[in-house]
N, C-alpha and C positions, 0 to 999 in steps of 0.2 A: 201460428202454423200458416204456412202458405198453401193456398188452394191448389197451387201447382203440384204439390206432393200427390194429389189424387188424380191429376189429369182430367180425362173425360168423366171420371166418377165424382168430381167435385160437386156436381149438381145433386148428388145424393145426400150431401150434408145440409140439413135444414137449419140447425142452430148449433152454436158452440157457446157454452156458458161456463164461466169460472165460478165454482161453488166455494172453494176455500183455497187459501195460500198459507203455507207453513214453512218457516225456515227449517231446512234440513237439520240444523244443529238442535232443534227442538224435538225432533222425532226420536223414538226409541232406537237404540243401537241396532236391533234386529231389522227395523224398517230401513234404516240408512244402508245397511248391508244388502238387503233384498233389492233396493233401488239402485245400488251402486252410487249413492249420493255423496257429494262432498258437503261439509258443514256450511259453506258459503252459498250453496244453492238453495232454491226454494222448491218445495213440493207443491204442485198445483193440481187440485182435483177438478177435472173437466167433466162437464155433462155435454155429450155430443148426441144430437138427435139425427138419425139417418132415415131418410125417406126418399124412395125413388118414385116419381110421379107416374112412370110408365109401366111399372111392374112391382111385384112383391119381392122384397129382398129375402133370400133364405138366410137362415142362421149362419151358414158358412160364408155367404157373400158379405153379410154384415160384419162378421169376425175378420174377414180379410181387409175390409175397409178400416175397421178398428185398428188392426195391426199397422196399416199404412199410416194412419194418423199418429199412432203411438211412436212409430219410427221417426216421423217428422218432428215431433215435439220433445221426445225423451232425450235428455242429455246425461243421464247417469251411466255408470259403468257396466250395468247388467240389464238384461231385458226380460220381459215376461210376455210371451206371445200367446194369443188366443187360438192360433191355428199352427199347424205343423208345416204349412206351405211357405 
Protein backbone atom coordinates (compact mmCIF):
# COMPACT_ATOMS: atom_id res chain seq x y z
CA UNK A 1 0.00 0.00 0.00
CA UNK A 2 1.26 3.42 -0.84
CA UNK A 3 1.02 6.01 1.91
CA UNK A 4 -0.10 8.36 -0.87
CA UNK A 5 -3.53 6.69 -0.71
CA UNK A 6 -4.14 8.44 2.63
CA UNK A 7 -2.63 11.81 1.79
CA UNK A 8 -2.36 13.99 4.89
CA UNK A 9 -3.89 11.19 7.00
CA UNK A 10 -0.91 8.89 6.35
CA UNK A 11 0.56 10.00 9.69
CA UNK A 12 -2.34 8.20 11.40
CA UNK A 13 -0.94 4.81 10.34
CA UNK A 14 1.39 3.69 13.09
CA UNK A 15 2.11 0.16 11.86
CA UNK A 16 1.12 -2.30 9.12
CA UNK A 17 1.87 -5.97 9.71
CA UNK A 18 1.16 -9.00 7.52
CA UNK A 19 -0.33 -11.67 9.78
CA UNK A 20 -1.04 -14.40 7.20
CA UNK A 21 -0.91 -15.06 3.47
CA UNK A 22 -3.11 -17.70 1.83
CA UNK A 23 -3.46 -18.53 -1.83
CA UNK A 24 -7.07 -17.85 -2.77
CA UNK A 25 -7.33 -21.29 -4.38
CA UNK A 26 -6.97 -22.68 -0.82
CA UNK A 27 -9.87 -20.61 0.54
CA UNK A 28 -13.39 -22.05 0.82
CA UNK A 29 -15.57 -21.21 -2.22
CA UNK A 30 -17.77 -18.89 -0.09
CA UNK A 31 -14.73 -16.84 0.92
CA UNK A 32 -13.48 -16.63 -2.67
CA UNK A 33 -16.90 -15.35 -3.74
CA UNK A 34 -17.18 -12.86 -0.85
CA UNK A 35 -13.75 -11.43 -1.70
CA UNK A 36 -14.25 -11.56 -5.45
CA UNK A 37 -10.91 -13.39 -5.50
CA UNK A 38 -9.33 -15.23 -8.38
CA UNK A 39 -7.54 -18.55 -7.60
CA UNK A 40 -4.12 -17.15 -8.58
CA UNK A 41 -4.39 -14.27 -6.10
CA UNK A 42 -3.31 -14.29 -2.46
CA UNK A 43 -5.46 -13.36 0.50
CA UNK A 44 -3.40 -11.27 2.93
CA UNK A 45 -4.55 -10.60 6.48
CA UNK A 46 -3.20 -7.22 7.55
CA UNK A 47 -3.01 -5.73 11.01
CA UNK A 48 -3.13 -1.94 10.77
CA UNK A 49 -2.67 0.18 13.89
CA UNK A 50 -4.14 3.67 13.55
CA UNK A 51 -3.09 6.42 15.95
CA UNK A 52 -3.30 10.16 15.58
CA UNK A 53 -0.81 11.88 17.90
CA UNK A 54 -2.78 15.11 17.96
CA UNK A 55 -6.30 13.91 18.69
CA UNK A 56 -8.46 10.90 19.45
CA UNK A 57 -9.77 9.12 16.37
CA UNK A 58 -13.49 8.42 16.55
CA UNK A 59 -14.79 5.04 15.43
CA UNK A 60 -16.14 6.73 12.31
CA UNK A 61 -12.80 8.40 11.51
CA UNK A 62 -10.94 5.09 12.00
CA UNK A 63 -13.45 3.26 9.79
CA UNK A 64 -13.05 5.87 7.05
CA UNK A 65 -9.28 5.37 7.18
CA UNK A 66 -9.77 1.59 7.14
CA UNK A 67 -11.92 1.89 4.02
CA UNK A 68 -9.30 4.02 2.27
CA UNK A 69 -6.57 1.49 3.11
CA UNK A 70 -8.82 -1.36 1.97
CA UNK A 71 -9.53 0.41 -1.33
CA UNK A 72 -5.80 0.91 -1.87
CA UNK A 73 -4.83 -2.73 -1.35
CA UNK A 74 -7.89 -4.82 -2.30
CA UNK A 75 -7.74 -6.29 -5.80
CA UNK A 76 -10.77 -8.58 -5.65
CA UNK A 77 -13.97 -8.15 -7.60
CA UNK A 78 -16.19 -7.25 -4.64
CA UNK A 79 -15.73 -4.92 -1.68
CA UNK A 80 -16.77 -4.80 1.97
CA UNK A 81 -16.87 -1.29 3.37
CA UNK A 82 -16.89 -0.41 7.07
CA UNK A 83 -18.77 2.84 6.39
CA UNK A 84 -21.48 4.03 4.05
CA UNK A 85 -19.51 7.11 2.99
